[in-house]
MIVO-235670 format. One record per atom (N, C-alpha, C): residue number from 1; atom name; x, y, z. Coordinates in Angstrom, 1 decimal, decimal comma. Layout:
N
NUM_CA_X_Y_Z .
...
This chain:
141
1_N_1,0_-1,2_0,5 .
1_CA_0,1_-0,2_0,2 .
1_C_0,8_1,3_0,3 .
2_N_0,3_1,8_-0,8 .
2_CA_1,5_3,5_-0,9 .
2_C_1,1_4,5_0,2 .
3_N_2,5_5,1_0,5 .
3_CA_2,5_6,0_1,2 .
3_C_2,1_6,9_0,4 .
4_N_1,0_7,9_1,2 .
4_CA_0,5_9,3_0,4 .
4_C_1,4_10,5_1,6 .
5_N_2,0_11,4_0,5 .
5_CA_2,2_12,8_1,4 .
5_C_1,5_14,1_0,7 .
6_N_1,1_14,6_1,7 .
6_CA_0,3_16,1_1,2 .
6_C_0,7_17,2_1,3 .
7_N_1,7_17,9_0,1 .
7_CA_2,6_19,1_0,7 .
7_C_1,4_20,0_0,3 .
8_N_1,4_20,6_1,5 .
8_CA_0,5_22,6_1,2 .
8_C_1,3_23,6_0,8 .
9_N_0,9_24,3_-0,1 .
9_CA_1,9_25,5_-0,3 .
9_C_1,6_26,4_0,2 .
10_N_2,3_27,9_0,4 .
10_CA_1,8_28,6_0,8 .
10_C_1,5_30,0_-0,1 .
11_N_1,3_29,5_-1,4 .
11_CA_1,1_30,4_-2,0 .
11_C_-0,2_29,5_-2,9 .
12_N_-1,2_30,5_-3,3 .
12_CA_-2,4_30,1_-4,4 .
12_C_-1,8_30,1_-5,7 .
13_N_-0,7_30,2_-6,1 .
13_CA_-0,2_30,6_-7,7 .
13_C_0,2_29,1_-8,3 .
14_N_-0,5_29,4_-9,7 .
14_CA_-0,3_28,3_-10,1 .
14_C_1,0_27,7_-10,6 .
15_N_1,9_28,5_-11,0 .
15_CA_3,2_28,6_-11,5 .
15_C_4,0_28,4_-10,1 .
16_N_3,9_28,1_-9,0 .
16_CA_4,1_28,1_-7,8 .
16_C_3,8_26,5_-7,2 .
17_N_2,8_26,1_-7,7 .
17_CA_2,8_24,5_-7,8 .
17_C_3,3_23,9_-8,0 .
18_N_3,9_24,9_-10,0 .
18_CA_3,8_23,3_-10,7 .
18_C_5,7_24,0_-10,6 .
19_N_6,5_24,8_-10,7 .
19_CA_8,0_24,9_-9,7 .
19_C_7,9_23,7_-8,8 .
20_N_7,1_23,9_-7,7 .
20_CA_7,6_23,1_-6,9 .
20_C_7,4_21,0_-7,3 .
21_N_6,4_21,0_-7,8 .
21_CA_6,3_19,9_-8,8 .
21_C_7,5_19,7_-9,2 .
22_N_8,4_20,6_-10,0 .
22_CA_9,4_19,9_-10,6 .
22_C_10,9_19,5_-9,4 .
23_N_10,5_20,4_-8,1 .
23_CA_11,3_20,2_-7,5 .
23_C_11,0_18,7_-6,4 .
24_N_10,0_18,5_-6,2 .
24_CA_9,5_17,5_-6,0 .
24_C_10,0_16,4_-7,0 .
25_N_10,0_16,4_-8,1 .
25_CA_10,2_15,6_-9,1 .
25_C_12,0_15,2_-9,3 .
26_N_12,8_16,4_-9,2 .
26_CA_14,1_16,4_-9,7 .
26_C_14,4_15,5_-8,3 .
27_N_14,1_16,0_-7,1 .
27_CA_14,7_15,1_-5,7 .
27_C_14,0_13,4_-5,8 .
28_N_13,4_13,2_-6,2 .
28_CA_12,6_11,7_-6,3 .
28_C_13,3_10,9_-7,6 .
29_N_14,0_11,6_-8,8 .
29_CA_14,3_11,1_-9,7 .
29_C_16,0_10,9_-9,1 .
30_N_16,4_11,9_-8,6 .
30_CA_17,9_12,1_-7,8 .
30_C_18,3_10,5_-7,2 .
31_N_17,1_10,2_-6,1 .
31_CA_16,8_9,2_-5,8 .
31_C_16,8_8,0_-5,6 .
32_N_16,7_7,8_-7,7 .
32_CA_16,3_6,6_-7,9 .
32_C_14,8_6,0_-8,4 .
33_N_14,1_7,3_-8,1 .
33_CA_12,8_6,8_-9,0 .
33_C_12,3_6,6_-10,0 .
34_N_11,1_6,4_-10,3 .
34_CA_10,1_6,6_-11,6 .
34_C_9,1_6,8_-11,2 .
35_N_9,3_8,3_-12,3 .
35_CA_7,6_8,9_-11,6 .
35_C_7,0_8,9_-12,7 .
36_N_5,7_8,8_-12,2 .
36_CA_4,7_10,1_-13,5 .
36_C_3,5_10,8_-12,2 .
37_N_3,5_12,0_-13,4 .
37_CA_2,9_13,3_-12,9 .
37_C_2,0_13,1_-14,0 .
38_N_0,3_13,5_-13,1 .
38_CA_-0,8_13,0_-13,5 .
38_C_-1,2_14,3_-13,5 .
39_N_-1,4_15,0_-14,4 .
39_CA_-2,0_16,3_-14,5 .
39_C_-3,7_16,7_-14,8 .
40_N_-3,9_17,9_-14,7 .
40_CA_-5,3_18,3_-14,6 .
40_C_-5,9_18,2_-16,3 .
41_N_-4,7_18,7_-17,3 .
41_CA_-5,3_19,2_-18,6 .
41_C_-3,6_18,7_-19,3 .
42_N_-4,4_19,0_-21,0 .
42_CA_-3,3_18,4_-22,0 .
42_C_-2,3_20,1_-21,5 .
43_N_-3,1_21,4_-21,3 .
43_CA_-2,4_22,2_-21,1 .
43_C_-1,2_22,6_-19,9 .
44_N_-1,8_22,0_-19,1 .
44_CA_-1,5_22,1_-17,6 .
44_C_-0,1_20,8_-18,3 .
45_N_-0,2_19,8_-18,7 .
45_CA_1,0_18,7_-18,7 .
45_C_1,9_19,2_-19,9 .
46_N_1,7_20,4_-20,8 .
46_CA_2,7_21,2_-21,3 .
46_C_3,2_22,2_-20,7 .
47_N_2,4_23,4_-20,1 .
47_CA_3,6_23,8_-18,8 .
47_C_4,0_23,2_-18,3 .
48_N_3,6_22,1_-17,6 .
48_CA_5,1_21,4_-17,1 .
48_C_6,0_20,6_-17,9 .
49_N_5,8_20,3_-18,8 .
49_CA_7,1_19,8_-19,7 .
49_C_7,8_20,9_-20,0 .
50_N_7,6_22,1_-20,2 .
50_CA_8,2_23,1_-20,3 .
50_C_8,7_23,8_-19,2 .
51_N_8,6_23,8_-17,8 .
51_CA_9,0_24,0_-16,7 .
51_C_10,1_22,6_-16,7 .
52_N_10,0_21,4_-16,7 .
52_CA_10,9_20,6_-16,5 .
52_C_12,0_21,2_-17,6 .
53_N_12,3_20,9_-18,7 .
53_CA_13,6_21,3_-19,4 .
53_C_14,5_22,4_-18,8 .
54_N_13,6_23,7_-18,4 .
54_CA_13,9_24,8_-18,0 .
54_C_14,3_25,2_-16,6 .
55_N_13,8_24,0_-15,8 .
55_CA_13,8_24,1_-14,2 .
55_C_15,6_24,6_-14,0 .
56_N_15,8_23,6_-13,7 .
56_CA_17,1_24,0_-13,0 .
56_C_18,6_23,6_-14,1 .
57_N_19,6_25,1_-14,3 .
57_CA_20,4_24,6_-15,6 .
57_C_21,1_23,8_-14,7 .
58_N_21,6_23,4_-13,6 .
58_CA_22,5_22,2_-12,9 .
58_C_21,8_21,0_-13,1 .
59_N_20,6_21,1_-13,6 .
59_CA_20,4_19,4_-13,3 .
59_C_19,5_18,9_-14,4 .
60_N_19,1_17,8_-15,1 .
60_CA_18,5_17,2_-15,9 .
60_C_17,8_16,5_-15,3 .
61_N_15,8_16,7_-16,5 .
61_CA_15,4_15,5_-15,7 .
61_C_14,8_14,3_-17,1 .
62_N_14,9_13,5_-17,4 .
62_CA_14,8_13,1_-18,1 .
62_C_13,1_12,7_-18,0 .
63_N_12,6_13,1_-19,4 .
63_CA_10,9_12,8_-19,0 .
63_C_10,4_12,4_-20,4 .
64_N_8,9_12,2_-20,4 .
64_CA_8,7_12,2_-21,8 .
64_C_6,3_12,7_-21,2 .
65_N_6,0_13,2_-22,3 .
65_CA_4,7_13,7_-22,1 .
65_C_3,9_12,4_-23,0 .
66_N_3,1_11,5_-21,6 .
66_CA_2,4_10,3_-22,4 .
66_C_1,2_10,6_-23,0 .
67_N_0,8_10,3_-24,6 .
67_CA_-0,1_10,3_-24,9 .
67_C_-1,3_9,2_-24,5 .
68_N_-1,0_8,7_-23,8 .
68_CA_-1,9_7,0_-23,9 .
68_C_-2,3_5,8_-24,3 .
69_N_-0,6_5,8_-25,4 .
69_CA_-0,9_4,9_-26,5 .
69_C_0,2_3,9_-26,7 .
70_N_1,1_4,2_-25,8 .
70_CA_2,0_3,2_-25,1 .
70_C_2,5_3,5_-23,5 .
71_N_3,6_2,3_-23,4 .
71_CA_4,5_3,1_-21,8 .
71_C_5,7_3,5_-22,3 .
72_N_5,2_3,9_-21,3 .
72_CA_6,9_5,0_-21,2 .
72_C_8,0_4,3_-20,8 .
73_N_9,4_4,1_-21,2 .
73_CA_10,5_4,2_-20,6 .
73_C_11,5_5,1_-19,9 .
74_N_10,8_6,2_-19,9 .
74_CA_12,3_7,7_-19,3 .
74_C_11,5_7,5_-17,8 .
75_N_12,6_7,6_-17,0 .
75_CA_12,3_7,9_-16,0 .
75_C_11,1_8,9_-14,7 .
76_N_10,6_9,9_-16,4 .
76_CA_9,3_11,2_-15,6 .
76_C_9,0_10,9_-16,9 .
77_N_7,4_10,2_-16,3 .
77_CA_6,3_11,1_-17,7 .
77_C_5,5_11,9_-16,9 .
78_N_4,9_12,8_-17,9 .
78_CA_3,2_13,2_-17,5 .
78_C_2,1_12,8_-18,1 .
79_N_1,0_13,2_-18,0 .
79_CA_-0,3_12,6_-19,0 .
79_C_-1,2_13,0_-18,0 .
80_N_-2,4_13,4_-18,5 .
80_CA_-3,5_13,5_-17,9 .
80_C_-4,2_11,7_-17,0 .
81_N_-3,3_10,9_-17,6 .
81_CA_-4,2_9,9_-17,3 .
81_C_-3,0_8,8_-16,8 .
82_N_-3,0_7,7_-16,2 .
82_CA_-1,5_6,6_-15,5 .
82_C_-1,9_5,6_-16,9 .
83_N_-2,5_5,6_-18,1 .
83_CA_-2,0_5,0_-19,1 .
83_C_-0,7_5,0_-19,2 .
84_N_0,1_4,1_-19,5 .
84_CA_1,4_4,1_-20,1 .
84_C_2,8_4,8_-18,9 .
85_N_2,4_4,2_-17,7 .
85_CA_2,8_5,0_-16,3 .
85_C_3,2_3,9_-15,6 .
86_N_3,3_2,4_-15,8 .
86_CA_3,4_1,0_-15,2 .
86_C_4,9_1,5_-14,6 .
87_N_5,2_1,7_-15,2 .
87_CA_7,1_2,2_-14,8 .
87_C_6,8_2,8_-13,7 .
88_N_6,2_3,8_-13,3 .
88_CA_6,2_4,4_-12,0 .
88_C_6,1_3,6_-10,7 .
89_N_7,1_4,3_-9,8 .
89_CA_6,7_3,9_-8,2 .
89_C_6,6_5,0_-7,5 .
90_N_6,4_6,2_-8,0 .
90_CA_6,3_7,9_-7,7 .
90_C_4,8_8,0_-8,4 .
91_N_3,7_9,2_-8,1 .
91_CA_3,4_9,3_-8,3 .
91_C_2,7_10,6_-8,0 .
92_N_3,1_11,6_-9,2 .
92_CA_2,9_13,1_-8,4 .
92_C_1,5_13,2_-8,6 .
93_N_0,0_13,6_-8,0 .
93_CA_-1,3_13,7_-8,1 .
93_C_-1,4_15,0_-8,1 .
94_N_-2,3_16,1_-9,8 .
94_CA_-2,5_17,1_-9,7 .
94_C_-3,7_17,4_-10,1 .
95_N_-4,8_15,3_-10,1 .
95_CA_-5,7_16,1_-10,4 .
95_C_-6,4_15,6_-9,0 .
96_N_-7,7_16,4_-9,8 .
96_CA_-8,7_16,9_-8,3 .
96_C_-9,1_15,8_-7,7 .
97_N_-9,1_14,7_-7,9 .
97_CA_-9,7_13,5_-7,4 .
97_C_-8,3_12,7_-6,5 .
98_N_-8,5_12,1_-5,6 .
98_CA_-7,7_11,4_-4,8 .
98_C_-7,2_10,3_-6,5 .
99_N_-6,4_10,0_-6,1 .
99_CA_-6,0_8,5_-7,3 .
99_C_-6,5_7,2_-6,5 .
100_N_-6,8_6,9_-7,7 .
100_CA_-7,5_5,1_-7,4 .
100_C_-6,7_3,9_-7,6 .
101_N_-5,5_4,2_-8,2 .
101_CA_-4,6_3,5_-8,5 .
101_C_-2,8_3,2_-7,4 .
102_N_-3,5_3,5_-6,1 .
102_CA_-2,4_3,4_-5,1 .
102_C_-1,5_2,4_-4,8 .
103_N_-2,0_1,1_-4,9 .
103_CA_-1,3_-0,6_-5,3 .
103_C_0,0_-0,4_-6,1 .
104_N_-0,5_0,6_-7,1 .
104_CA_0,7_0,6_-8,3 .
104_C_1,7_1,5_-8,3 .
105_N_1,7_2,3_-6,8 .
105_CA_2,8_2,7_-6,5 .
105_C_3,1_2,5_-5,1 .
106_N_4,6_3,3_-4,8 .
106_CA_5,2_3,1_-3,4 .
106_C_4,8_4,1_-2,7 .
107_N_4,4_5,8_-3,5 .
107_CA_4,5_6,9_-3,0 .
107_C_3,5_7,6_-4,2 .
108_N_2,5_8,3_-3,0 .
108_CA_1,7_9,1_-3,7 .
108_C_1,7_10,6_-3,2 .
109_N_2,1_11,3_-4,3 .
109_CA_2,8_12,7_-3,4 .
109_C_1,1_13,2_-4,1 .
110_N_1,2_14,5_-3,4 .
110_CA_-0,5_15,1_-3,4 .
110_C_-0,5_16,6_-3,1 .
111_N_-0,1_17,7_-4,1 .
111_CA_0,6_18,7_-4,3 .
111_C_-0,5_19,7_-4,0 .
112_N_-0,7_20,8_-2,7 .
112_CA_-1,7_21,8_-2,9 .
112_C_-1,9_22,6_-2,5 .
113_N_-2,7_24,0_-3,6 .
113_CA_-2,0_25,4_-3,4 .
113_C_-2,7_25,9_-2,1 .
114_N_-2,6_27,4_-1,8 .
114_CA_-3,1_28,1_-0,7 .
114_C_-4,4_28,5_-1,0 .
115_N_-5,0_28,3_-2,5 .
115_CA_-6,5_28,6_-2,5 .
115_C_-7,2_28,0_-1,9 .
116_N_-8,9_28,2_-1,9 .
116_CA_-9,8_27,6_-1,6 .
116_C_-10,2_26,4_-1,9 .
117_N_-10,3_26,2_-3,4 .
117_CA_-10,7_25,3_-4,4 .
117_C_-9,6_24,2_-4,5 .
118_N_-8,4_24,7_-4,2 .
118_CA_-7,4_23,2_-4,1 .
118_C_-7,3_22,7_-2,0 .
119_N_-7,5_23,5_-1,7 .
119_CA_-7,8_22,9_-0,2 .
119_C_-8,8_22,2_0,1 .
120_N_-10,0_22,8_-0,3 .
120_CA_-11,2_21,6_-0,2 .
120_C_-11,1_20,0_-0,9 .
121_N_-10,1_20,6_-2,6 .
121_CA_-10,2_19,3_-3,1 .
121_C_-9,2_18,6_-2,2 .
122_N_-8,3_19,2_-1,5 .
122_CA_-6,8_18,2_-0,6 .
122_C_-7,8_17,7_0,4 .
123_N_-8,7_18,4_1,2 .
123_CA_-9,2_17,6_2,2 .
123_C_-10,5_16,2_1,8 .
124_N_-10,8_16,8_1,0 .
124_CA_-11,7_15,3_0,1 .
124_C_-10,3_14,1_-0,3 .
125_N_-9,5_14,4_-0,5 .
125_CA_-8,7_13,3_-1,1 .
125_C_-7,9_12,7_0,3 .
126_N_-8,0_13,8_1,1 .
126_CA_-7,2_13,3_2,3 .
126_C_-8,3_12,5_3,1 .
127_N_-9,9_13,1_2,6 .
127_CA_-10,6_11,4_3,3 .
127_C_-10,5_10,6_3,1 .
128_N_-10,6_10,5_1,3 .
128_CA_-10,3_9,6_0,3 .
128_C_-9,2_8,7_1,0 .
129_N_-7,7_9,2_1,0 .
129_CA_-7,2_8,2_1,4 .
129_C_-6,9_7,3_2,9 .
130_N_-7,8_7,9_3,7 .
130_CA_-7,6_7,9_5,2 .
130_C_-8,6_6,8_5,5 .
131_N_-9,6_6,9_4,6 .
131_CA_-10,5_5,6_4,4 .
131_C_-10,1_4,4_3,8 .
132_N_-9,6_4,9_3,1 .
132_CA_-9,0_3,4_2,5 .
132_C_-7,3_2,8_3,5 .
133_N_-7,2_3,4_4,3 .
133_CA_-6,0_2,9_5,3 .
133_C_-5,2_3,4_5,3 .
134_N_-4,5_4,3_4,1 .
134_CA_-3,3_4,7_3,9 .
134_C_-2,3_5,7_4,7 .
135_N_-1,1_5,2_5,2 .
135_CA_-0,2_6,1_5,5 .
135_C_-0,6_6,9_4,9 .
136_N_-0,2_8,3_5,7 .
136_CA_-0,6_9,9_5,3 .
136_C_0,7_10,6_5,9 .
137_N_1,3_11,5_5,7 .
137_CA_1,9_12,3_6,3 .
137_C_1,1_13,2_5,7 .
138_N_1,5_14,8_6,4 .
138_CA_1,6_16,4_6,3 .
138_C_2,8_17,0_6,1 .
139_N_3,0_17,7_5,0 .
139_CA_4,0_19,3_5,0 .
139_C_3,5_20,6_5,0 .
140_N_3,5_21,3_5,9 .
140_CA_3,1_23,0_5,2 .
140_C_4,3_23,3_5,0 .
141_N_4,2_23,4_4,3 .
141_CA_5,8_24,8_3,9 .
141_C_5,1_25,9_3,8 .
């Protein structure tokens, strides 16, 4: 069963959330994990794809945007669904709902912005994971 980590950011800006996801991805990748980032939309996938290429001049995060037609062999993938993410052991969930694929991942990371909608969605996801007896940790940044 997956460990679920909730990261609550002090900012409500979408860009801050995506930059934190880049930082979290870089950390997980440096520890040898294979990561899938589930995004809310194709537009968010594109923004995150661009940010991952530009994130830090001192690091390289090899990644691929998935279209759902094939499995990724890259250490980091991103897309609106979990199709093709069988390679990953870590999920960063940017979707509006809790992941239903907890058995597929050793760790699920939820990144919550400070705006009221994101906080409410985070509470709902927390309750969902708690109801399934996941081990949960929260980090207020």
